All heavy atoms as a GROMACS GRO file, in nm:
protein
  591
    1MET      N    1   1.478   3.096   0.110
    1MET     CA    2   1.610   3.064   0.063
    1MET      C    3   1.640   2.918   0.101
    1MET      O    4   1.639   2.881   0.218
    1MET     CB    5   1.709   3.159   0.128
    1MET     CG    6   1.847   3.141   0.080
    1MET     SD    7   1.942   3.286   0.129
    1MET     CE    8   2.083   3.211   0.195
    2ALA      N    9   1.665   2.836   0.004
    2ALA     CA   10   1.690   2.694   0.024
    2ALA      C   11   1.835   2.673   0.069
    2ALA      O   12   1.925   2.746   0.028
    2ALA     CB   13   1.665   2.618  -0.104
    3PRO      N   14   1.857   2.571   0.152
    3PRO     CA   15   1.995   2.543   0.196
    3PRO      C   16   2.079   2.490   0.079
    3PRO      O   17   2.029   2.418  -0.007
    3PRO     CB   18   1.978   2.438   0.304
    3PRO     CG   19   1.845   2.378   0.282
    3PRO     CD   20   1.761   2.482   0.215
    4SER      N   21   2.206   2.527   0.080
    4SER     CA   22   2.295   2.481  -0.028
    4SER      C   23   2.339   2.337   0.000
    4SER      O   24   2.316   2.281   0.108
    4SER     CB   25   2.418   2.572  -0.037
    4SER     OG   26   2.500   2.552   0.078
    5ILE      N   27   2.405   2.278  -0.097
    5ILE     CA   28   2.451   2.139  -0.084
    5ILE      C   29   2.552   2.126   0.028
    5ILE      O   30   2.556   2.027   0.100
    5ILE     CB   31   2.506   2.086  -0.219
    5ILE    CG1   32   2.536   1.936  -0.213
    5ILE    CG2   33   2.632   2.160  -0.257
    5ILE    CD1   34   2.414   1.852  -0.213
    6TRP      N   35   2.635   2.230   0.046
    6TRP     CA   36   2.737   2.225   0.152
    6TRP      C   37   2.673   2.227   0.290
    6TRP      O   38   2.717   2.156   0.381
    6TRP     CB   39   2.836   2.340   0.136
    6TRP     CG   40   2.918   2.324   0.010
    6TRP    CD1   41   2.909   2.401  -0.102
    6TRP    CD2   42   3.013   2.224  -0.017
    6TRP    NE1   43   2.994   2.354  -0.198
    6TRP    CE2   44   3.060   2.245  -0.148
    6TRP    CE3   45   3.065   2.117   0.056
    6TRP    CZ2   46   3.157   2.162  -0.206
    6TRP    CZ3   47   3.161   2.037  -0.002
    6TRP    CH2   48   3.207   2.059  -0.131
    7GLN      N   49   2.569   2.305   0.306
    7GLN     CA   50   2.500   2.309   0.435
    7GLN      C   51   2.436   2.174   0.466
    7GLN      O   52   2.441   2.126   0.579
    7GLN     CB   53   2.394   2.419   0.435
    7GLN     CG   54   2.452   2.559   0.431
    7GLN     CD   55   2.347   2.666   0.410
    7GLN    OE1   56   2.242   2.638   0.353
    7GLN    NE2   57   2.377   2.787   0.452
    8LEU      N   58   2.377   2.111   0.365
    8LEU     CA   59   2.317   1.979   0.385
    8LEU      C   60   2.423   1.874   0.420
    8LEU      O   61   2.400   1.788   0.506
    8LEU     CB   62   2.240   1.936   0.261
    8LEU     CG   63   2.115   2.018   0.228
    8LEU    CD1   64   2.057   1.974   0.095
    8LEU    CD2   65   2.014   2.006   0.338
    9LEU      N   66   2.539   1.878   0.357
    9LEU     CA   67   2.646   1.784   0.387
    9LEU      C   68   2.699   1.802   0.529
    9LEU      O   69   2.729   1.704   0.598
    9LEU     CB   70   2.759   1.798   0.285
    9LEU     CG   71   2.729   1.747   0.144
    9LEU    CD1   72   2.844   1.778   0.050
    9LEU    CD2   73   2.701   1.598   0.148
   10ILE      N   74   2.709   1.926   0.574
   10ILE     CA   75   2.756   1.953   0.710
   10ILE      C   76   2.656   1.897   0.812
   10ILE      O   77   2.693   1.832   0.910
   10ILE     CB   78   2.781   2.103   0.731
   10ILE    CG1   79   2.903   2.148   0.649
   10ILE    CG2   80   2.801   2.135   0.879
   10ILE    CD1   81   2.923   2.296   0.644
   11VAL      N   82   2.527   1.918   0.788
   11VAL     CA   83   2.423   1.866   0.877
   11VAL      C   84   2.427   1.714   0.878
   11VAL      O   85   2.418   1.650   0.984
   11VAL     CB   86   2.284   1.919   0.837
   11VAL    CG1   87   2.174   1.847   0.911
   11VAL    CG2   88   2.276   2.069   0.859
   12LEU      N   89   2.443   1.652   0.762
   12LEU     CA   90   2.452   1.506   0.753
   12LEU      C   91   2.572   1.454   0.830
   12LEU      O   92   2.563   1.354   0.903
   12LEU     CB   93   2.459   1.463   0.606
   12LEU     CG   94   2.472   1.314   0.580
   12LEU    CD1   95   2.346   1.242   0.630
   12LEU    CD2   96   2.494   1.287   0.433
   13ALA      N   97   2.688   1.520   0.819
   13ALA     CA   98   2.808   1.478   0.892
   13ALA      C   99   2.786   1.488   1.043
   13ALA      O  100   2.826   1.398   1.118
   13ALA     CB  101   2.927   1.564   0.849
   14ILE      N  102   2.720   1.592   1.089
   14ILE     CA  103   2.694   1.608   1.232
   14ILE      C  104   2.600   1.498   1.280
   14ILE      O  105   2.620   1.440   1.387
   14ILE     CB  106   2.637   1.749   1.261
   14ILE    CG1  107   2.745   1.853   1.236
   14ILE    CG2  108   2.584   1.757   1.403
   14ILE    CD1  109   2.696   1.996   1.242
   15VAL      N  110   2.496   1.467   1.204
   15VAL     CA  111   2.401   1.362   1.242
   15VAL      C  112   2.472   1.227   1.250
   15VAL      O  113   2.450   1.149   1.344
   15VAL     CB  114   2.282   1.358   1.142
   15VAL    CG1  115   2.198   1.233   1.162
   15VAL    CG2  116   2.198   1.483   1.158
   16ILE      N  117   2.560   1.198   1.155
   16ILE     CA  118   2.634   1.072   1.156
   16ILE      C  119   2.726   1.066   1.277
   16ILE      O  120   2.737   0.962   1.342
   16ILE     CB  121   2.713   1.053   1.024
   16ILE    CG1  122   2.616   1.024   0.910
   16ILE    CG2  123   2.814   0.940   1.036
   16ILE    CD1  124   2.680   1.018   0.774
   17LEU      N  125   2.790   1.176   1.311
   17LEU     CA  126   2.876   1.178   1.428
   17LEU      C  127   2.797   1.157   1.557
   17LEU      O  128   2.843   1.088   1.649
   17LEU     CB  129   2.953   1.310   1.436
   17LEU     CG  130   3.067   1.326   1.334
   17LEU    CD1  131   3.125   1.467   1.345
   17LEU    CD2  132   3.175   1.223   1.359
   18LEU      N  133   2.679   1.214   1.566
   18LEU     CA  134   2.599   1.204   1.688
   18LEU      C  135   2.540   1.064   1.706
   18LEU      O  136   2.544   1.009   1.816
   18LEU     CB  137   2.485   1.306   1.687
   18LEU     CG  138   2.526   1.453   1.709
   18LEU    CD1  139   2.405   1.543   1.695
   18LEU    CD2  140   2.588   1.470   1.848
   19PHE      N  141   2.483   1.008   1.601
   19PHE     CA  142   2.409   0.883   1.614
   19PHE      C  143   2.488   0.761   1.571
   19PHE      O  144   2.459   0.649   1.615
   19PHE     CB  145   2.278   0.889   1.533
   19PHE     CG  146   2.181   0.991   1.586
   19PHE    CD1  147   2.157   1.107   1.517
   19PHE    CD2  148   2.114   0.968   1.705
   19PHE    CE1  149   2.068   1.200   1.566
   19PHE    CE2  150   2.024   1.060   1.754
   19PHE     CZ  151   2.001   1.178   1.684
   20GLY      N  152   2.580   0.773   1.482
   20GLY     CA  153   2.654   0.658   1.431
   20GLY      C  154   2.579   0.593   1.315
   20GLY      O  155   2.458   0.606   1.302
   21THR      N  156   2.651   0.522   1.232
   21THR     CA  157   2.590   0.464   1.112
   21THR      C  158   2.498   0.347   1.144
   21THR      O  159   2.398   0.327   1.078
   21THR     CB  160   2.698   0.419   1.013
   21THR    OG1  161   2.786   0.329   1.079
   21THR    CG2  162   2.776   0.537   0.960
   22LYS      N  163   2.531   0.267   1.248
   22LYS     CA  164   2.446   0.153   1.282
   22LYS      C  165   2.308   0.198   1.327
   22LYS      O  166   2.207   0.142   1.285
   22LYS     CB  167   2.510   0.070   1.394
   22LYS     CG  168   2.613  -0.027   1.348
   22LYS     CD  169   2.653  -0.117   1.463
   22LYS     CE  170   2.751  -0.221   1.416
   22LYS     NZ  171   2.790  -0.309   1.526
   23LYS      N  172   2.306   0.297   1.413
   23LYS     CA  173   2.177   0.344   1.463
   23LYS      C  174   2.095   0.405   1.350
   23LYS      O  175   1.974   0.385   1.342
   23LYS     CB  176   2.198   0.445   1.575
   23LYS     CG  177   2.072   0.487   1.642
   23LYS     CD  178   2.097   0.526   1.784
   23LYS     CE  179   1.964   0.548   1.850
   23LYS     NZ  180   1.969   0.527   1.991
   24LEU      N  181   2.160   0.481   1.262
   24LEU     CA  182   2.088   0.540   1.148
   24LEU      C  183   2.034   0.431   1.056
   24LEU      O  184   1.923   0.441   1.004
   24LEU     CB  185   2.178   0.635   1.070
   24LEU     CG  186   2.211   0.767   1.140
   24LEU    CD1  187   2.308   0.848   1.054
   24LEU    CD2  188   2.085   0.848   1.166
   25ARG      N  189   2.111   0.324   1.036
   25ARG     CA  190   2.066   0.213   0.952
   25ARG      C  191   1.944   0.145   1.015
   25ARG      O  192   1.848   0.111   0.948
   25ARG     CB  193   2.178   0.113   0.932
   25ARG     CG  194   2.147   0.008   0.828
   25ARG     CD  195   2.263  -0.088   0.801
   25ARG     NE  196   2.393  -0.029   0.824
   25ARG     CZ  197   2.489  -0.086   0.897
   25ARG    NH1  198   2.469  -0.202   0.954
   25ARG    NH2  199   2.606  -0.027   0.911
   26ASN      N  200   1.948   0.125   1.146
   26ASN     CA  201   1.835   0.063   1.216
   26ASN      C  202   1.711   0.150   1.209
   26ASN      O  203   1.600   0.100   1.188
   26ASN     CB  204   1.871   0.037   1.363
   26ASN     CG  205   1.971  -0.075   1.379
   26ASN    OD1  206   1.991  -0.155   1.288
   26ASN    ND2  207   2.036  -0.079   1.493
   27ILE      N  208   1.730   0.280   1.226
   27ILE     CA  209   1.615   0.372   1.217
   27ILE      C  210   1.555   0.367   1.077
   27ILE      O  211   1.434   0.364   1.060
   27ILE     CB  212   1.658   0.515   1.254
   27ILE    CG1  213   1.691   0.523   1.403
   27ILE    CG2  214   1.551   0.616   1.218
   27ILE    CD1  215   1.755   0.654   1.445
   28GLY      N  216   1.641   0.363   0.975
   28GLY     CA  217   1.593   0.357   0.837
   28GLY      C  218   1.516   0.230   0.808
   28GLY      O  219   1.410   0.233   0.745
   29SER      N  220   1.566   0.117   0.855
   29SER     CA  221   1.497  -0.009   0.829
   29SER      C  222   1.366  -0.016   0.907
   29SER      O  223   1.266  -0.067   0.857
   29SER     CB  224   1.585  -0.129   0.862
   29SER     OG  225   1.613  -0.132   1.001
   30ASP      N  226   1.364   0.036   1.030
   30ASP     CA  227   1.240   0.040   1.107
   30ASP      C  228   1.136   0.129   1.040
   30ASP      O  229   1.018   0.094   1.033
   30ASP     CB  230   1.265   0.089   1.249
   30ASP     CG  231   1.343  -0.010   1.333
   30ASP    OD1  232   1.349  -0.128   1.292
   30ASP    OD2  233   1.398   0.030   1.438
   31LEU      N  234   1.180   0.242   0.990
   31LEU     CA  235   1.089   0.334   0.922
   31LEU      C  236   1.034   0.271   0.793
   31LEU      O  237   0.915   0.279   0.765
   31LEU     CB  238   1.159   0.466   0.891
   31LEU     CG  239   1.077   0.574   0.823
   31LEU    CD1  240   0.962   0.617   0.915
   31LEU    CD2  241   1.163   0.694   0.790
   32GLY      N  242   1.121   0.202   0.719
   32GLY     CA  243   1.076   0.134   0.597
   32GLY      C  244   0.975   0.025   0.626
   32GLY      O  245   0.876   0.010   0.556
   33GLY      N  246   0.999  -0.052   0.733
   33GLY     CA  247   0.905  -0.158   0.772
   33GLY      C  248   0.771  -0.100   0.814
   33GLY      O  249   0.665  -0.156   0.782
   34ALA      N  250   0.774   0.012   0.885
   34ALA     CA  251   0.649   0.075   0.928
   34ALA      C  252   0.569   0.125   0.809
   34ALA      O  253   0.446   0.108   0.804
   34ALA     CB  254   0.680   0.191   1.023
   35ILE      N  255   0.635   0.183   0.712
   35ILE     CA  256   0.566   0.233   0.592
   35ILE      C  257   0.506   0.115   0.514
   35ILE      O  258   0.392   0.122   0.467
   35ILE     CB  259   0.663   0.314   0.504
   35ILE    CG1  260   0.697   0.445   0.575
   35ILE    CG2  261   0.603   0.341   0.366
   35ILE    CD1  262   0.805   0.525   0.506
   36LYS      N  263   0.580   0.004   0.504
   36LYS     CA  264   0.530  -0.114   0.432
   36LYS      C  265   0.406  -0.170   0.500
   36LYS      O  266   0.306  -0.203   0.435
   36LYS     CB  267   0.640  -0.219   0.426
   36LYS     CG  268   0.602  -0.342   0.347
   36LYS     CD  269   0.717  -0.440   0.340
   36LYS     CE  270   0.678  -0.564   0.263
   36LYS     NZ  271   0.788  -0.661   0.258
   37ASN      N  272   0.410  -0.181   0.634
   37ASN     CA  273   0.294  -0.231   0.708
   37ASN      C  274   0.175  -0.139   0.694
   37ASN      O  275   0.061  -0.184   0.685
   37ASN     CB  276   0.330  -0.250   0.856
   37ASN     CG  277   0.422  -0.368   0.878
   37ASN    OD1  278   0.427  -0.459   0.798
   37ASN    ND2  279   0.496  -0.364   0.987
   38PHE      N  280   0.199  -0.009   0.695
   38PHE     CA  281   0.091   0.088   0.679
   38PHE      C  282   0.024   0.073   0.543
   38PHE      O  283  -0.098   0.070   0.532
   38PHE     CB  284   0.147   0.230   0.695
   38PHE     CG  285   0.044   0.338   0.679
   38PHE    CD1  286  -0.049   0.361   0.778
   38PHE    CD2  287   0.042   0.416   0.564
   38PHE    CE1  288  -0.143   0.460   0.764
   38PHE    CE2  289  -0.052   0.515   0.550
   38PHE     CZ  290  -0.146   0.538   0.650
   39ARG      N  291   0.103   0.058   0.438
   39ARG     CA  292   0.047   0.041   0.304
   39ARG      C  293  -0.033  -0.089   0.294
   39ARG      O  294  -0.140  -0.092   0.233
   39ARG     CB  295   0.158   0.041   0.200
   39ARG     CG  296   0.217   0.178   0.177
   39ARG     CD  297   0.323   0.174   0.070
   39ARG     NE  298   0.381   0.307   0.050
   39ARG     CZ  299   0.491   0.330  -0.017
   39ARG    NH1  300   0.557   0.228  -0.071
   39ARG    NH2  301   0.536   0.452  -0.032
   40ASN      N  302   0.019  -0.196   0.353
   40ASN     CA  303  -0.053  -0.324   0.350
   40ASN      C  304  -0.185  -0.315   0.425
   40ASN      O  305  -0.285  -0.370   0.381
   40ASN     CB  306   0.033  -0.435   0.411
   40ASN     CG  307   0.147  -0.477   0.320
   40ASN    OD1  308   0.143  -0.454   0.200
   40ASN    ND2  309   0.249  -0.537   0.378
   41SER      N  310  -0.187  -0.246   0.538
   41SER     CA  311  -0.312  -0.235   0.613
   41SER      C  312  -0.414  -0.151   0.538
   41SER      O  313  -0.533  -0.180   0.543
   41SER     CB  314  -0.286  -0.177   0.752
   41SER     OG  315  -0.238  -0.045   0.744
   42ILE      N  316  -0.369  -0.049   0.467
   42ILE     CA  317  -0.463   0.032   0.388
   42ILE      C  318  -0.520  -0.052   0.274
   42ILE      O  319  -0.641  -0.048   0.248
   42ILE     CB  320  -0.392   0.157   0.332
   42ILE    CG1  321  -0.358   0.248   0.445
   42ILE    CG2  322  -0.475   0.224   0.224
   42ILE    CD1  323  -0.356   0.392   0.419
   43LYS      N  324  -0.435  -0.131   0.209
   43LYS     CA  325  -0.482  -0.217   0.099
   43LYS      C  326  -0.583  -0.320   0.150
   43LYS      O  327  -0.686  -0.342   0.089
   43LYS     CB  328  -0.362  -0.289   0.036
   43LYS     CG  329  -0.397  -0.374  -0.084
   43LYS     CD  330  -0.284  -0.469  -0.116
   43LYS     CE  331  -0.202  -0.427  -0.231
   43LYS     NZ  332  -0.099  -0.526  -0.269
   44ASP      N  333  -0.554  -0.381   0.265
   44ASP     CA  334  -0.646  -0.479   0.324
   44ASP      C  335  -0.779  -0.414   0.362
   44ASP      O  336  -0.885  -0.473   0.343
   44ASP     CB  337  -0.584  -0.545   0.448
   44ASP     CG  338  -0.468  -0.636   0.414
   44ASP    OD1  339  -0.456  -0.675   0.295
   44ASP    OD2  340  -0.389  -0.668   0.505
   45GLY      N  341  -0.774  -0.294   0.416
   45GLY     CA  342  -0.897  -0.223   0.453
   45GLY      C  343  -0.983  -0.192   0.332
   45GLY      O  344  -1.106  -0.206   0.337
   46GLU      N  345  -0.921  -0.154   0.222
   46GLU     CA  346  -0.997  -0.126   0.100
   46GLU      C  347  -1.060  -0.253   0.045
   46GLU      O  348  -1.174  -0.252  -0.001
   46GLU     CB  349  -0.905  -0.064  -0.005
   46GLU     CG  350  -0.864   0.079   0.026
   46GLU     CD  351  -0.763   0.134  -0.072
   46GLU    OE1  352  -0.712   0.058  -0.157
   46GLU    OE2  353  -0.734   0.255  -0.063
   47GLN      N  354  -0.987  -0.366   0.051
   47GLN     CA  355  -1.041  -0.492   0.002
   47GLN      C  356  -1.158  -0.538   0.088
   47GLN      O  357  -1.258  -0.587   0.037
   47GLN     CB  358  -0.932  -0.599   0.000
   47GLN     CG  359  -0.830  -0.578  -0.108
   47GLN     CD  360  -0.716  -0.679  -0.100
   47GLN    OE1  361  -0.702  -0.751  -0.002
   47GLN    NE2  362  -0.632  -0.681  -0.203
   48GLN      N  363  -1.149  -0.520   0.219
   48GLN     CA  364  -1.258  -0.559   0.308
   48GLN      C  365  -1.381  -0.472   0.284
   48GLN      O  366  -1.493  -0.521   0.283
   48GLN     CB  367  -1.215  -0.548   0.454
   48GLN     CG  368  -1.120  -0.657   0.497
   48GLN     CD  369  -1.076  -0.640   0.641
   48GLN    OE1  370  -1.103  -0.539   0.704
   48GLN    NE2  371  -1.007  -0.740   0.692
   49ALA      N  372  -1.359  -0.343   0.261
   49ALA     CA  373  -1.472  -0.254   0.235
   49ALA      C  374  -1.541  -0.291   0.104
   49ALA      O  375  -1.664  -0.291   0.096
   49ALA     CB  376  -1.424  -0.109   0.230
   50ALA      N  377  -1.463  -0.326   0.002
   50ALA     CA  378  -1.521  -0.365  -0.125
   50ALA      C  379  -1.599  -0.496  -0.111
   50ALA      O  380  -1.707  -0.512  -0.169
   50ALA     CB  381  -1.412  -0.380  -0.231
   51ALA      N  382  -1.546  -0.589  -0.032
   51ALA     CA  383  -1.615  -0.716  -0.012
   51ALA      C  384  -1.747  -0.696   0.064
   51ALA      O  385  -1.848  -0.756   0.029
   51ALA     CB  386  -1.525  -0.813   0.066
   52GLN      N  387  -1.746  -0.610   0.164
   52GLN     CA  388  -1.868  -0.583   0.239
   52GLN      C  389  -1.972  -0.515   0.151
   52GLN      O  390  -2.090  -0.544   0.160
   52GLN     CB  391  -1.837  -0.496   0.361
   52GLN     CG  392  -1.764  -0.571   0.470
   52GLN     CD  393  -1.725  -0.480   0.585
   52GLN    OE1  394  -1.740  -0.359   0.577
   52GLN    NE2  395  -1.675  -0.540   0.692
   53GLU      N  396  -1.928  -0.425   0.065
   53GLU     CA  397  -2.021  -0.357  -0.025
   53GLU      C  398  -2.082  -0.456  -0.124
   53GLU      O  399  -2.200  -0.451  -0.154
   53GLU     CB  400  -1.948  -0.246  -0.101
   53GLU     CG  401  -2.041  -0.158  -0.184
   53GLU     CD  402  -1.968  -0.042  -0.245
   53GLU    OE1  403  -1.885   0.021  -0.177
   53GLU    OE2  404  -1.995  -0.014  -0.363
   54GLY      N  405  -2.001  -0.550  -0.173
   54GLY     CA  406  -2.051  -0.654  -0.264
   54GLY      C  407  -2.154  -0.743  -0.196
   54GLY      O  408  -2.255  -0.780  -0.256
   55GLU      N  409  -2.131  -0.776  -0.068
   55GLU     CA  410  -2.227  -0.858   0.005
   55GLU      C  411  -2.359  -0.784   0.024
   55GLU      O  412  -2.466  -0.843   0.013
   55GLU     CB  413  -2.169  -0.897   0.142
   55GLU     CG  414  -2.056  -0.996   0.134
   55GLU     CD  415  -1.991  -1.020   0.270
   55GLU    OE1  416  -2.036  -0.960   0.369
   55GLU    OE2  417  -1.896  -1.098   0.275
   56LYS      N  418  -2.353  -0.656   0.050
   56LYS     CA  419  -2.474  -0.576   0.069
   56LYS      C  420  -2.556  -0.572  -0.060
   56LYS      O  421  -2.678  -0.581  -0.058
   56LYS     CB  422  -2.440  -0.435   0.114
   56LYS     CG  423  -2.394  -0.426   0.257
   56LYS     CD  424  -2.362  -0.284   0.295
   56LYS     CE  425  -2.306  -0.274   0.435
   56LYS     NZ  426  -2.269  -0.136   0.470
   57LEU      N  427  -2.487  -0.557  -0.173
   57LEU     CA  428  -2.557  -0.553  -0.302
   57LEU      C  429  -2.625  -0.686  -0.330
   57LEU      O  430  -2.737  -0.690  -0.380
   57LEU     CB  431  -2.461  -0.518  -0.414
   57LEU     CG  432  -2.411  -0.373  -0.417
   57LEU    CD1  433  -2.308  -0.356  -0.529
   57LEU    CD2  434  -2.526  -0.276  -0.435
   58GLU      N  435  -2.559  -0.797  -0.298
   58GLU     CA  436  -2.619  -0.929  -0.321
   58GLU      C  437  -2.742  -0.949  -0.234
   58GLU      O  438  -2.842  -1.004  -0.278
   58GLU     CB  439  -2.516  -1.040  -0.294
   58GLU     CG  440  -2.410  -1.050  -0.400
   58GLU     CD  441  -2.309  -1.160  -0.370
   58GLU    OE1  442  -2.336  -1.242  -0.280
   58GLU    OE2  443  -2.205  -1.163  -0.435
   59GLU      N  444  -2.735  -0.904  -0.110
   59GLU     CA  445  -2.849  -0.917  -0.020
   59GLU      C  446  -2.969  -0.838  -0.071
   59GLU      O  447  -3.082  -0.884  -0.065
   59GLU     CB  448  -2.811  -0.868   0.120
   59GLU     CG  449  -2.719  -0.962   0.194
   59GLU     CD  450  -2.675  -0.904   0.328
   59GLU    OE1  451  -2.727  -0.797   0.367
   59GLU    OE2  452  -2.589  -0.964   0.393
   60LYS      N  453  -2.943  -0.720  -0.123
   60LYS     CA  454  -3.052  -0.637  -0.174
   60LYS      C  455  -3.117  -0.702  -0.296
   60LYS      O  456  -3.238  -0.701  -0.310
   60LYS     CB  457  -3.000  -0.499  -0.212
   60LYS     CG  458  -2.973  -0.410  -0.093
   60LYS     CD  459  -2.929  -0.273  -0.138
   60LYS     CE  460  -2.899  -0.183  -0.020
   60LYS     NZ  461  -2.855  -0.051  -0.062
   61LYS      N  462  -3.036  -0.761  -0.385
   61LYS     CA  463  -3.091  -0.822  -0.505
   61LYS      C  464  -3.177  -0.944  -0.471
   61LYS      O  465  -3.281  -0.966  -0.529
   61LYS     CB  466  -2.977  -0.865  -0.600
   61LYS     CG  467  -2.911  -0.750  -0.669
   61LYS     CD  468  -2.801  -0.799  -0.760
   61LYS     CE  469  -2.729  -0.684  -0.827
   61LYS     NZ  470  -2.619  -0.729  -0.911
   62GLU      N  471  -3.132  -1.025  -0.375
   62GLU     CA  472  -3.203  -1.147  -0.341
   62GLU      C  473  -3.331  -1.120  -0.264
   62GLU      O  474  -3.430  -1.187  -0.280
   62GLU     CB  475  -3.112  -1.238  -0.258
   62GLU     CG  476  -2.997  -1.295  -0.338
   62GLU     CD  477  -2.902  -1.375  -0.250
   62GLU    OE1  478  -2.927  -1.385  -0.129
   62GLU    OE2  479  -2.803  -1.426  -0.303
   63GLY      N  480  -3.333  -1.021  -0.179
   63GLY     CA  481  -3.446  -1.000  -0.091
   63GLY      C  482  -3.546  -0.897  -0.138
   63GLY      O  483  -3.639  -0.865  -0.068
   64THR      N  484  -3.532  -0.844  -0.259
   64THR     CA  485  -3.621  -0.739  -0.307
   64THR      C  486  -3.742  -0.798  -0.377
   64THR      O  487  -3.730  -0.880  -0.467
   64THR     CB  488  -3.547  -0.646  -0.406
   64THR    OG1  489  -3.432  -0.595  -0.339
   64THR    CG2  490  -3.634  -0.533  -0.451
   65VAL      N  491  -3.861  -0.757  -0.333
   65VAL     CA  492  -3.985  -0.797  -0.397
   65VAL      C  493  -4.058  -0.670  -0.437
   65VAL      O  494  -4.082  -0.583  -0.355
   65VAL     CB  495  -4.074  -0.881  -0.301
   65VAL    CG1  496  -4.205  -0.913  -0.368
   65VAL    CG2  497  -4.000  -1.005  -0.260
   66ILE      N  498  -4.092  -0.659  -0.564
   66ILE     CA  499  -4.160  -0.541  -0.614
   66ILE      C  500  -4.304  -0.579  -0.645
   66ILE      O  501  -4.330  -0.669  -0.725
   66ILE     CB  502  -4.091  -0.484  -0.740
   66ILE    CG1  503  -3.947  -0.447  -0.706
   66ILE    CG2  504  -4.168  -0.366  -0.793
   66ILE    CD1  505  -3.866  -0.404  -0.825
   67GLU      N  506  -4.397  -0.511  -0.583
   67GLU     CA  507  -4.538  -0.538  -0.608
   67GLU      C  508  -4.591  -0.431  -0.702
   67GLU      O  509  -4.555  -0.316  -0.695
   67GLU     CB  510  -4.615  -0.534  -0.477
   67GLU     CG  511  -4.572  -0.644  -0.382
   67GLU     CD  512  -4.651  -0.640  -0.253
   67GLU    OE1  513  -4.750  -0.566  -0.247
   67GLU    OE2  514  -4.610  -0.710  -0.161
   68GLY      N  515  -4.680  -0.472  -0.791
   68GLY     CA  516  -4.739  -0.377  -0.884
   68GLY      C  517  -4.783  -0.445  -1.010
   68GLY      O  518  -4.781  -0.567  -1.023
   69GLU      N  519  -4.824  -0.366  -1.107
   69GLU     CA  520  -4.871  -0.422  -1.234
   69GLU      C  521  -4.754  -0.456  -1.322
   69GLU      O  522  -4.654  -0.388  -1.324
   69GLU     CB  523  -4.959  -0.318  -1.305
   69GLU     CG  524  -5.085  -0.289  -1.230
   69GLU     CD  525  -5.173  -0.188  -1.303
   69GLU    OE1  526  -5.146  -0.162  -1.423
   69GLU    OE2  527  -5.263  -0.136  -1.242
   70SER      N  528  -4.771  -0.561  -1.399
   70SER     CA  529  -4.668  -0.603  -1.492
   70SER      C  530  -4.692  -0.534  -1.626
   70SER      O  531  -4.803  -0.516  -1.670
   70SER     CB  532  -4.674  -0.754  -1.509
   70SER     OG  533  -4.583  -0.795  -1.608
   71THR      N  534  -4.583  -0.500  -1.690
   71THR     CA  535  -4.595  -0.432  -1.820
   71THR      C  536  -4.551  -0.520  -1.935
   71THR      O  537  -4.551  -0.477  -2.049
   71THR     CB  538  -4.513  -0.303  -1.821
   71THR    OG1  539  -4.375  -0.336  -1.792
   71THR    CG2  540  -4.564  -0.205  -1.718
   72ARG      N  541  -4.514  -0.645  -1.908
   72ARG     CA  542  -4.471  -0.734  -2.015
   72ARG      C  543  -4.594  -0.786  -2.088
   72ARG      O  544  -4.703  -0.804  -2.032
   72ARG     CB  545  -4.393  -0.852  -1.958
   72ARG     CG  546  -4.263  -0.809  -1.899
   72ARG     CD  547  -4.172  -0.922  -1.861
   72ARG     NE  548  -4.240  -1.049  -1.837
   72ARG     CZ  549  -4.184  -1.150  -1.776
   72ARG    NH1  550  -4.063  -1.139  -1.729
   72ARG    NH2  551  -4.250  -1.264  -1.759
   73GLU      N  552  -4.580  -0.811  -2.216
   73GLU     CA  553  -4.690  -0.857  -2.300
   73GLU      C  554  -4.738  -0.995  -2.258
   73GLU      O  555  -4.856  -1.025  -2.265
   73GLU     CB  556  -4.647  -0.859  -2.446
   73GLU     CG  557  -4.624  -0.722  -2.508
   73GLU     CD  558  -4.753  -0.638  -2.508
   73GLU    OE1  559  -4.861  -0.694  -2.537
   73GLU    OE2  560  -4.743  -0.518  -2.482
   74LYS      N  561  -4.647  -1.082  -2.214
   74LYS     CA  562  -4.684  -1.217  -2.174
   74LYS      C  563  -4.780  -1.215  -2.056
   74LYS      O  564  -4.875  -1.289  -2.050
   74LYS     CB  565  -4.558  -1.291  -2.129
   74LYS     CG  566  -4.517  -1.403  -2.217
   74LYS     CD  567  -4.414  -1.486  -2.141
   74LYS     CE  568  -4.290  -1.504  -2.222
   74LYS     NZ  569  -4.191  -1.588  -2.157
   75ASP      N  570  -4.756  -1.128  -1.962
   75ASP     CA  571  -4.836  -1.122  -1.841
   75ASP      C  572  -4.975  -1.062  -1.867
   75ASP      O  573  -5.069  -1.090  -1.793
   75ASP     CB  574  -4.765  -1.039  -1.734
   75ASP     CG  575  -4.637  -1.108  -1.687
   75ASP    OD1  576  -4.628  -1.231  -1.700
   75ASP    OD2  577  -4.548  -1.037  -1.636
   76LYS      N  578  -4.991  -0.981  -1.970
   76LYS     CA  579  -5.120  -0.918  -1.998
   76LYS      C  580  -5.218  -1.015  -2.057
   76LYS      O  581  -5.338  -1.002  -2.038
   76LYS     CB  582  -5.101  -0.800  -2.094
   76LYS     CG  583  -5.036  -0.681  -2.027
   76LYS     CD  584  -5.027  -0.565  -2.121
   76LYS     CE  585  -4.962  -0.446  -2.055
   76LYS     NZ  586  -4.950  -0.333  -2.146
   77ALA      N  587  -5.172  -1.115  -2.132
   77ALA     CA  588  -5.261  -1.209  -2.199
   77ALA      C  589  -5.321  -1.312  -2.112
   77ALA      O  590  -5.310  -1.336  -2.004
   77ALA     CB  591  -5.186  -1.278  -2.312
   0.00000   0.00000   0.00000
């Protein structure tokens, strides 16, 4: 059973009386800043992981030597 709108309003009024509007505003802004920083750090982590993966692929391409017979027509002649 979900709480009705009146029950939610009563709880909100009690919270405002206990903490005051300034403190609630500060808590809200601190929470918003924390969420923003968290999202930025996740984005930065993904970019760093992609950059490291790109570097690994470049290293593999440059340092790979394949030994064996050639199948191109130019090399057979």
